[in-house]
C-alpha positions as CSV (number, residue, x, y, z in Angstrom):
1,X,8.4,23.3,11.5
2,X,10.1,20.4,13.1
3,X,10.8,21.6,16.1
4,X,6.6,22.0,16.2
5,X,5.9,18.7,15.5
6,X,8.6,17.3,18.3
7,X,7.1,19.6,20.6
8,X,3.5,18.3,19.9
9,X,4.6,14.6,20.0
10,X,6.3,15.1,23.4
11,X,3.0,17.0,24.5
12,X,1.6,13.6,23.1
13,X,3.6,11.2,24.8
14,X,5.1,13.6,28.2
15,X,2.3,12.2,30.5
16,X,3.4,9.6,32.7
17,X,0.7,6.8,32.3
18,X,-1.9,6.2,35.1
19,X,-0.7,3.6,38.2
20,X,-2.1,0.3,36.9
21,X,-2.9,1.2,33.6
22,X,-0.9,-0.3,30.3
23,X,-0.1,2.6,28.2
24,X,0.2,2.1,24.5
25,X,2.0,3.8,21.9
26,X,1.5,2.9,18.2
27,X,3.1,5.6,16.3
28,X,6.5,4.8,15.4
29,X,8.1,8.5,16.3
30,X,6.1,9.0,19.3
31,X,7.2,5.1,20.3
32,X,10.9,6.4,19.9
33,X,10.7,9.7,21.4
34,X,8.6,8.2,24.7
35,X,11.4,5.9,25.2
36,X,13.6,7.6,25.5
37,X,11.7,9.9,27.3
38,X,11.5,6.6,30.0
39,X,14.6,5.2,30.1
40,X,16.1,8.9,30.2
41,X,13.9,9.4,33.4
42,X,14.5,6.2,35.5
43,X,15.5,6.2,38.7
44,X,16.4,2.3,38.2
45,X,16.6,0.3,34.4
46,X,16.3,-3.4,36.3
47,X,17.0,-5.1,33.3
48,X,16.6,-5.6,29.3
49,X,15.3,-9.0,27.9
50,X,14.9,-9.6,24.4
51,X,12.5,-12.5,22.3
52,X,12.6,-12.1,18.4
53,X,11.7,-8.6,18.1
54,X,10.6,-7.2,21.0
55,X,13.0,-5.7,23.6
56,X,11.9,-5.3,27.0
57,X,13.2,-2.9,29.6
58,X,12.2,-3.1,33.3
59,X,12.0,0.2,34.9
60,X,11.5,2.1,37.9
61,X,10.4,5.3,39.0
62,X,9.6,6.6,42.4
63,X,7.6,3.6,44.1
64,X,5.9,2.4,40.6
65,X,7.9,-0.4,38.6
66,X,7.3,-0.9,35.0
67,X,8.3,-3.2,31.6
68,X,8.8,-1.2,28.8
69,X,8.1,-3.5,25.6
70,X,9.3,-2.0,22.7
71,X,8.8,-3.8,19.4
72,X,11.0,-3.6,16.4
73,X,10.9,-4.5,13.0
74,X,13.5,-6.3,11.0
75,X,16.0,-3.7,11.1
76,X,15.3,-3.0,14.3
77,X,13.6,0.5,14.2
78,X,11.2,1.0,17.0
79,X,8.0,0.8,15.9
80,X,5.6,0.7,18.9
81,X,5.8,0.3,22.8
82,X,3.8,-0.8,25.9
83,X,4.0,0.6,29.3
84,X,3.0,-2.2,31.7
85,X,2.9,-2.1,35.1
86,X,5.2,-4.5,36.8
87,X,4.5,-6.4,40.2
88,X,7.8,-6.5,41.3
89,X,9.1,-3.6,43.6
90,X,11.0,-0.5,43.1
91,X,14.2,-0.4,45.0
92,X,17.6,-0.3,44.5
93,X,19.4,1.0,41.8
94,X,19.8,-1.7,39.1
95,X,22.2,-2.8,37.0
96,X,21.5,-1.0,34.0
97,X,21.3,2.2,35.7
98,X,24.1,4.0,34.1
99,X,22.1,4.3,30.9
100,X,19.3,6.8,31.9
101,X,21.6,9.8,32.5
102,X,22.9,9.0,28.9
103,X,19.6,9.2,27.6
104,X,18.2,12.2,29.2
105,X,18.7,14.5,26.9
106,X,18.5,12.2,24.0
107,X,15.3,13.2,21.7
108,X,14.4,9.7,20.5
109,X,15.7,6.2,20.5
110,X,15.5,5.3,16.9
111,X,17.1,1.6,17.0
112,X,17.3,-1.6,19.2
113,X,19.0,-4.4,17.3
114,X,19.5,-7.4,18.8
115,X,22.6,-9.5,17.6
116,X,23.1,-13.4,17.7
117,X,24.3,-13.2,21.7
118,X,21.2,-11.4,22.5
119,X,23.4,-7.9,23.0
120,X,21.1,-5.0,22.4
121,X,22.7,-1.9,20.6
122,X,20.8,1.0,21.4
123,X,20.9,3.9,18.9
124,X,19.5,7.4,19.5
125,X,18.5,10.1,17.2
126,X,21.8,12.2,17.6
127,X,23.9,9.2,16.3
128,X,25.4,7.6,19.8
129,X,25.1,3.7,20.6
130,X,25.2,1.6,23.1
131,X,25.5,-2.0,23.5
132,X,24.1,-3.6,26.7
133,X,24.3,-7.4,27.2
134,X,21.5,-9.0,28.9
135,X,22.0,-10.6,32.4
136,X,25.3,-9.2,32.5
137,X,24.4,-5.3,32.9
138,X,27.0,-4.0,30.8
139,X,29.4,-2.6,33.7
140,X,27.3,-0.5,36.7
141,X,27.6,2.5,38.6
142,X,30.4,0.3,40.5
143,X,32.0,-1.0,37.4
144,X,34.2,1.8,36.1
145,X,32.6,3.7,33.2
146,X,29.7,1.9,31.7
147,X,28.6,3.9,29.6
148,X,31.9,4.8,27.8
149,X,32.6,0.6,27.5
150,X,28.5,0.2,26.0
151,X,29.5,3.2,23.6
152,X,32.8,1.4,22.5
153,X,31.4,-2.2,22.2
154,X,28.7,-0.9,20.0
155,X,30.4,1.2,17.7
156,X,33.4,-1.8,17.4
157,X,30.1,-4.2,16.7
158,X,29.0,-1.6,14.0
159,X,31.8,-1.7,12.6
160,X,32.2,-4.6,12.2
161,X,29.3,-6.0,11.1
């Protein structure tokens, strides 16, 4: 039964948005699945910004750049998202692109927890955690194993708090 529900959710959200239109996903579970799909399928993840309980990922896929605007509740659980076409050009790999292959097989991104330093801990439905620091990129393809460093930072922060 659970597989049927997941396949139904994926069928609803698996279609890429039409260029130039805003895609809105209001169901929390569908938004969590869609975020994993968008980040895992991105050619480039260029930036992450935070404002209160809204986290925005700047991504590119092919020639299209988009902002994925994610809304969370006070615990960081994802409640909805919008995919908004961006005017910036798609191009070179962004500093957070290391995150895309990490999320390719994730079913859902369930939480985005922003700490007092604006670092964002990304939690997946299979229990993985990654910490991303806006403006610093948390490494990148030319800076060692950024995925391992981000997972270590998220675990350290999780056990500390």
